[in-house]
N, C-alpha and C positions, 0 to 999 in steps of 0.2 A: 631637610630630612623629614619634616612633618608632611610635606607634600608627597614625598616618596611613600611614606607610610600609608597615607590616605589612599593613594593610587593603588597600592598593592591590596589594601583591604577591599576596595571596590572591585578589583579584578577577581579576587577570591569569591566575593559575594555573587558576582555575575556568573562565575563558573558553577557555583553551587546551586544556582537557581535554574540551571538549564535541565530540568527534569525530563523534558520531552526531546532531548538532543538526539535520542536514538530512534525517533519516528522516521520511517523510511520515506513515505509519501508526503510531499509538501502540502500542509493543510491550506485549503483555499484554492488549490490548483484545480484545473479542469481535466477531464478525461472522457473518452468516448467508449461506448459499448455497442456492439452490433448484434442485431436480432432479426431473423427472417425465416419464414416457413418455406419448405421446399416447394409445396404446391399452393399453399394459402397465401404466400407472398408476404405483403405488409412489412417491407424492410424498414427498420428503424435504427437510427444511429443517434441516440440522445447524448448530448454533451452535458455531463454532470459536474458538480463541484465536490471535491473530496473534503468533507467536513462532517460535523456531527448532526447535520440536518438532512433528513430524507428528502429526495426530490421526486417529482412525478412527471410522466409524459403519457400521451394518449397513443394507443395502438389498436386499430381495428375495433374501436368502441370500448376498449378496456383501459382503465386507469392503472398504469404500471408504476410501482414505487421502486426507486433506486436508493439503496443505502450502502454504506461502506464502513470499514474499520481497519485500523492498523494496530495490531497487538504486539507488544514487545514480549518475546518468549525468553530471551536471554540477552546478554550484553552484545551478542553478535548475530542473533536470529530474530526475524519478525514474521508474523502471519498477517497477510493482507487479504481481506475478504470483501467481495462485492456481491450484492444480492439484488435480484429483480423479482418482484412479487406482484400478483394481481389476484382478482377473484374469479377468473375464468380460465379457459384453456388457451395457452399461448400458441399452440400448434393444433388447430381444430380438425384438420383433414386427416382421416384415418391413415396411419402407417407412413405419413410423410416424415421427412427428415428436418433437421434444424441447422441453420447456419448461425454460428456464434463467434464473437470476437471481443477482445478487451484491448483498449488502447487504439481502437479503430479511428483513424483520422487525427486523433489527439491522444498521445500516449500518457501513461501515468508519469507525473513529474516526480523524480526521485531525488531526495536531498543529497545523496551520496551514492557511490557505486555499490551495487549488490549483485550477488549471483543467485539465479533462480534454480532451486534444486527440487522443488515439488510444485506441481500445478494440477488442480482437479476441478471438475465440474460435477455438480450434484443437482438433480431435478426432483422436485416434490410435487405431489398433488395437494389439493386444498386441505385434506385431512392430515397432511404431514408424512404421508407414505413415500418412500423412496421409489421413484420411477426409473431413475438412471443415476448411476454413480461411476464416473470414469476411473481409469487407472491414472498413474502419474503421466501428465502431458507435458512436463517441462522440456522433454526432448523435441517437442513440436514448435517450441519458441525459437524462431530463427536466430535471434540474438539473446542468449541467456547468460553468457559469461564474459562480461557483465550483462545484466538484463537491461533491455531498453524500455521496459514498462508496457509491453504489448504481448498479446498471444493470439494468433501466431506471429503476425506482423501488423503494422498500422494499416496495411492495404489489402489484407487477405483475411479469411475466416476459417474456422473449423467446421466440420460437418458431423452431426450426430444422426445416425440413420434410424428409421422406424420408431419415432417417438411420438408421432401425431395421434390425436384422438384418445389420449390417456389422461387428459385433464391436468397437464403440466401447468402449475400455477406459481412455481417458484424455481428460480435458477440461481445457484450460488457458485461463484468463481473463487477458489481458494488458492492463494499463492504463498509459498514458504521460501524465504530468502535468507541468505547469509551476507553479512557485511564484508566488503572487500577491504582488507586492512591496508592502510597506506602509512608506511613507516616515516614518510616525510612530515606527517602531521602529528604533533605531540598529543598524547592522550590527556584529557582533563585532569586525571589523577596525577600525572607527572608534572603538569603545570602547577597544580596546587602544592606539591611537595617542594618545587623550586621556590615558589612564593613564600612558603613557610620557612625555608632555609634563609631567604633574604631577610625576612622579618626578624629571625633570630640573630642574624649577623648585625643588623641595624640596632637591635636592642643591646647587644654586647658592646657595640661601638659607643652607644650613648652612655652606658654605665661607665666605660673607661674615661670618657670625656668629663663626666660628673666628678670623678675622683681627682682630676688634675686641678 
């Protein structure tokens, strides 16, 4: 009985310690981002690690920093953000367009199924002024219900027209997702309640045995 009690306590402790259980993207996994100018060219597909450490890559003489975050908005929604930033113009040719993609060649690794309900791209200049802000692009993700971790697909890109020559120094991809509920998997709270009930039953049994 003592072994059962200890095992249950360890199970409860482990469940209570999983504070990051609702993070969507697997920490330490890799993903690709696609970036290319319509006329200036310089295609780049850096493969980055999704963690708390910014990474860098070189593109046309510019050092580009890649950073990301996975913010829990509620028990069933998350905001995933990926940012590319530098100290120069990413699309230097006047009026050229930009080819962009997330999950190119290497999709975001998702810990569990989610649905993509909102996706946006924002471009800023060095002063922080908004040069471009898209509408909701979730409908352009070929696989969004559930989401495969790419936009639009691992092998294609989006096109933003007439963005060149405006000193675009920052590009942010924002993804808003909802968790796909799976009834076959018990919620941590339900497991905790079951464990608490078992502990109470074991305690009652022990009291009865001590009276005999």
